[in-house]
C-alpha positions as CSV (number, residue, x, y, z in Angstrom):
1,M,0.0,0.0,0.0
2,T,1.4,3.3,-1.0
3,H,0.8,6.4,0.9
4,E,0.7,9.4,-1.3
5,K,1.3,12.7,0.4
6,P,-1.6,15.1,-0.3
7,Q,-0.6,18.2,-2.2
8,P,-0.7,21.3,-0.1
9,Y,-3.6,23.6,-0.9
10,R,-2.6,26.8,-2.5
11,R,-4.6,30.0,-2.5
12,P,-5.7,31.0,-6.0
13,A,-4.1,34.4,-5.5
14,E,-0.8,32.6,-5.1
15,V,-1.4,30.4,-8.2
16,F,-2.2,33.5,-10.2
17,G,0.8,35.4,-8.8
18,L,-1.2,38.3,-7.4
19,T,0.8,41.0,-5.6
20,D,0.3,41.9,-2.0
21,H,-1.5,45.1,-3.1
22,E,-3.9,43.1,-5.4
23,K,-4.6,40.8,-2.5
24,L,-5.1,43.6,0.0
25,W,-7.6,45.5,-2.2
26,D,-9.2,42.5,-4.0
27,R,-8.6,44.5,-7.1
28,L,-6.7,44.2,-10.4
29,S,-5.9,46.9,-12.8
30,D,-7.4,46.4,-16.3
31,Q,-3.9,45.9,-17.7
32,R,-3.1,43.3,-15.1
33,F,-6.5,41.6,-15.7
34,Q,-5.6,41.4,-19.5
35,T,-2.2,40.0,-18.7
36,L,-3.6,37.2,-16.5
37,L,-6.4,36.5,-19.0
38,N,-3.9,36.2,-21.9
39,D,-1.4,34.0,-20.0
40,P,-1.2,30.6,-21.7
41,Q,-1.7,28.9,-18.2
42,T,-5.1,30.7,-17.7
43,E,-8.3,29.0,-18.9
44,V,-11.6,30.9,-19.1
45,H,-14.7,29.1,-18.0
46,E,-17.4,31.8,-18.2
47,V,-17.9,35.4,-19.3
48,Q,-21.3,36.8,-18.5
49,V,-23.2,39.9,-17.4
50,D,-24.7,39.4,-14.0
51,T,-25.6,41.4,-10.9
52,N,-24.4,41.5,-7.3
53,S,-25.2,43.8,-4.4
54,Y,-23.4,46.7,-6.1
55,G,-24.7,46.7,-9.6
56,E,-24.5,45.0,-13.0
57,F,-21.1,43.8,-14.1
58,L,-19.3,41.5,-16.5
59,F,-18.1,38.4,-14.5
60,V,-15.2,36.5,-15.8
61,Q,-14.4,33.1,-14.3
62,M,-10.9,31.8,-14.9
63,S,-8.6,29.1,-13.6
64,R,-5.2,27.6,-13.7
65,V,-4.1,24.0,-13.0
66,V,-1.1,23.3,-10.7
67,D,-0.2,19.7,-9.7
68,S,-3.5,18.4,-11.2
69,Q,-5.5,20.7,-9.0
70,R,-7.6,23.5,-10.5
71,Y,-7.6,27.0,-8.8
72,G,-10.0,29.7,-9.9
73,L,-10.6,33.4,-9.7
74,T,-13.8,35.2,-10.5
75,T,-13.4,38.8,-11.6
76,F,-16.0,41.4,-12.2
77,G,-15.8,44.8,-13.8
78,L,-17.1,46.8,-16.8
79,G,-20.2,47.9,-15.0
80,F,-21.9,50.6,-13.0
81,H,-21.3,50.5,-9.2
82,E,-24.6,51.9,-7.9
83,Y,-23.3,52.8,-4.4
84,R,-20.1,54.5,-5.6
85,E,-22.1,56.0,-8.5
86,Q,-19.3,55.4,-10.9
87,W,-18.4,53.2,-13.8
88,I,-15.9,50.5,-13.1
89,T,-13.8,50.2,-16.3
90,Q,-10.2,50.7,-15.2
91,H,-10.0,47.8,-12.7
92,W,-11.6,44.5,-11.8
93,H,-12.6,43.1,-8.4
94,W,-11.8,39.5,-7.8
95,Y,-12.6,36.7,-5.4
96,E,-11.7,33.0,-5.2
97,S,-13.9,30.5,-7.2
98,H,-14.9,27.3,-5.5
99,P,-13.0,24.4,-7.2
100,S,-16.1,22.2,-7.4
101,L,-17.9,24.8,-9.5
102,L,-15.0,25.0,-11.9
103,A,-14.9,21.2,-12.5
104,K,-18.4,21.4,-14.0
105,K,-17.8,24.3,-16.4
106,P,-16.4,23.9,-19.8
107,I,-13.4,25.9,-21.0
108,L,-14.1,28.7,-23.4
109,P,-11.8,29.3,-26.3
110,K,-9.7,32.4,-25.5
111,T,-10.7,34.2,-28.7
112,E,-14.4,33.8,-27.7
113,A,-13.8,35.0,-24.2
114,L,-11.8,38.1,-25.4
115,Q,-14.6,38.9,-27.9
116,L,-17.3,38.7,-25.2
117,I,-15.2,41.1,-23.0
118,Q,-14.8,43.5,-26.0
119,N,-18.5,43.3,-26.7
120,R,-19.2,44.4,-23.1
121,R,-16.7,47.3,-23.4
122,D,-18.4,48.4,-26.6
123,E,-21.9,48.1,-25.1
124,I,-21.2,50.3,-22.1
125,A,-18.9,52.8,-23.8
126,P,-21.7,55.3,-24.7
127,H,-22.9,55.3,-21.1
128,V,-19.5,55.7,-19.3
129,T,-19.2,59.3,-18.0
130,N,-17.2,61.0,-15.2
131,T,-20.1,62.4,-13.3
132,Q,-19.7,63.8,-9.8
133,P,-20.9,61.2,-7.2
134,S,-23.3,62.3,-4.5
135,K,-22.1,62.9,-0.9
136,I,-23.6,59.6,0.1
137,A,-21.7,57.8,-2.7
138,L,-18.5,59.5,-1.5
139,L,-19.3,58.4,2.1
140,F,-19.8,54.9,0.8
141,G,-16.5,55.0,-1.0
142,L,-14.7,56.2,2.1
143,L,-16.2,53.5,4.3
144,A,-15.5,50.8,1.7
145,D,-11.9,51.9,1.4
146,L,-11.5,51.8,5.2
147,S,-13.1,48.4,5.6
148,D,-14.7,46.6,2.7
149,E,-17.7,47.1,0.5
150,D,-20.0,44.7,2.4
151,G,-19.1,46.6,5.7
152,A,-19.7,49.9,4.0
153,L,-23.1,48.8,2.8
154,A,-24.0,47.6,6.4
155,E,-22.9,50.9,7.8
156,L,-25.1,52.9,5.4
157,D,-28.0,50.7,6.3
158,D,-27.4,51.3,10.0
159,L,-27.3,55.1,9.4
160,G,-30.8,55.0,8.0
161,D,-32.5,58.5,8.2
162,F,-29.2,60.1,9.3
163,L,-28.1,60.0,5.7
164,D,-30.8,62.6,4.8
165,L,-28.3,65.1,6.2
166,F,-26.1,64.3,3.2
167,D,-28.8,64.6,0.6
168,D,-27.6,66.7,-2.3
169,E,-30.9,68.4,-3.0
């Protein structure tokens, strides 16, 4: 009977070579996103528009295989962040993908994935503007940068009617 030593689990951030800054802020620049996406080791499983608590974004699920284990990242960007009141086009947020979800999803050809991303860029381009966010949006951004976006959302919910003092009207 042979005893195989189990491979140590690695974090997807390590497998993708994310920097300390990228890990701290859960954010990639658009250029870095493109570099990871175009890396021959990266496989793309899904590119789709979907929503989360903050708005409608393009979600891109990608993975890499190391020592026969698949590690995944899900990124989202190219959408309007409703609480920050700004378009997210110059960076991508990321989080770890669960390995069991990746095993069930087919791999998209890179050319198809890149075309879907470009289609989304083209779709939102006419709407992307640099409008001044409201005071509440600025407060949300400050709170999110100090803690995280989920924490900022909870804080705004807790403030309730107090936020009327920040109303721009």
